[in-house]
PLY file of the C-alpha trace (Angstrom):
ply
format ascii 1.0
element vertex 122
property float x
property float y
property float z
element edge 121
property int vertex1
property int vertex2
end_header
0.00 0.00 0.00
1.25 3.45 -0.90
-0.10 6.66 0.60
0.57 10.02 -1.05
-0.36 13.25 0.68
-0.88 16.66 -0.87
-2.33 20.03 0.01
0.11 21.33 2.57
1.65 24.76 2.36
2.07 28.13 3.98
-1.04 29.90 5.25
-1.75 32.84 7.50
-3.38 32.37 10.87
-7.12 32.07 10.46
-6.80 30.54 7.02
-7.76 27.10 5.75
-6.13 24.18 4.01
-7.43 20.85 2.74
-5.08 17.91 2.80
-5.63 14.89 0.59
-4.22 11.39 0.81
-4.55 8.96 -2.06
-4.04 5.28 -1.41
-2.87 2.79 -4.01
-1.81 -0.82 -4.08
-3.59 -3.40 -1.94
-6.50 -1.12 -1.14
-8.68 -3.95 0.09
-6.36 -4.40 3.06
-7.01 -0.88 4.33
-9.69 -0.18 6.87
-9.23 2.72 9.26
-7.25 5.74 8.09
-5.99 8.74 9.93
-4.04 11.96 9.90
-1.19 12.46 12.32
0.99 15.49 12.82
4.44 16.00 14.21
5.89 19.34 15.18
9.65 19.77 15.67
10.75 18.23 18.94
7.35 16.72 19.64
5.78 13.30 19.39
3.70 12.31 16.41
0.07 12.66 17.47
-3.25 11.62 16.00
-5.28 14.50 14.64
-8.27 12.64 13.25
-9.20 9.20 12.01
-12.02 7.61 10.07
-13.18 4.04 9.68
-14.14 2.50 6.36
-17.76 2.95 7.35
-17.34 6.64 8.14
-17.08 6.66 11.92
-14.78 9.50 12.94
-12.48 10.39 15.80
-10.89 13.75 16.57
-8.32 14.90 19.04
-10.20 16.91 21.65
-8.18 20.06 21.07
-9.06 20.10 17.36
-12.77 19.42 17.41
-14.68 22.06 15.53
-11.74 23.23 13.42
-10.70 20.07 11.57
-12.91 17.70 9.60
-11.90 14.32 8.22
-13.71 12.74 5.30
-13.23 9.72 3.12
-14.17 8.79 -0.43
-13.80 5.04 -0.72
-14.51 5.11 -4.45
-11.48 7.37 -4.94
-9.35 5.69 -2.29
-8.85 9.13 -0.79
-9.07 10.62 2.68
-9.25 14.35 3.29
-8.52 16.65 6.19
-10.20 20.04 6.06
-8.46 22.45 8.42
-10.10 25.76 9.26
-9.12 28.67 11.47
-5.52 27.52 11.46
-3.22 28.69 14.22
0.58 29.00 14.36
0.65 26.07 16.79
-0.83 23.87 14.04
2.48 24.13 12.18
3.72 20.59 11.69
4.40 17.82 9.22
1.11 16.05 8.57
1.14 12.34 7.81
-1.53 10.10 6.37
-1.71 6.64 7.89
-3.76 3.51 7.33
-4.28 0.30 9.21
-5.53 -3.14 8.35
-7.62 -3.29 11.48
-11.24 -2.29 11.35
-11.32 0.02 14.32
-9.86 3.43 14.82
-6.78 3.46 17.02
-5.10 6.49 18.50
-1.56 5.13 18.81
0.76 5.54 15.85
2.17 2.04 16.36
-1.25 0.63 15.48
-1.00 1.93 11.92
0.55 -0.23 9.23
1.12 2.17 6.35
2.40 5.73 6.22
2.78 8.48 3.68
5.82 10.71 3.37
4.10 13.70 4.91
3.10 17.17 3.80
4.27 20.30 5.58
1.77 22.75 6.99
3.12 26.10 8.14
0.88 28.71 9.72
2.24 32.23 10.04
1.07 34.68 12.67
0 1
1 2
2 3
3 4
4 5
5 6
6 7
7 8
8 9
9 10
10 11
11 12
12 13
13 14
14 15
15 16
16 17
17 18
18 19
19 20
20 21
21 22
22 23
23 24
24 25
25 26
26 27
27 28
28 29
29 30
30 31
31 32
32 33
33 34
34 35
35 36
36 37
37 38
38 39
39 40
40 41
41 42
42 43
43 44
44 45
45 46
46 47
47 48
48 49
49 50
50 51
51 52
52 53
53 54
54 55
55 56
56 57
57 58
58 59
59 60
60 61
61 62
62 63
63 64
64 65
65 66
66 67
67 68
68 69
69 70
70 71
71 72
72 73
73 74
74 75
75 76
76 77
77 78
78 79
79 80
80 81
81 82
82 83
83 84
84 85
85 86
86 87
87 88
88 89
89 90
90 91
91 92
92 93
93 94
94 95
95 96
96 97
97 98
98 99
99 100
100 101
101 102
102 103
103 104
104 105
105 106
106 107
107 108
108 109
109 110
110 111
111 112
112 113
113 114
114 115
115 116
116 117
117 118
118 119
119 120
120 121
């Protein structure tokens, strides 16, 4: 399975970005998918995740600003990020797991993309 992210970039505080992640390869093995982020010097943390059936999970601190969505026909998962803040600056990674359920720990994910940088200026 290969995951390719796009949509990152530089945005001013208060702006929006939409990240996309396209999966290819053994798609049938993928169930839950998620977006993680990692800021310099910090641990990689789960931002949001979505099951194949559309059940979603969000980190508490991001609820209301970020929205995850999935188009199974296009093998794509999206992360809409609104009202971005400088503290959202990080490398964002798409991840997928073979397991059905959403997991919050990065070690539970089997496949990873290369990441896309999001930088929010103040």
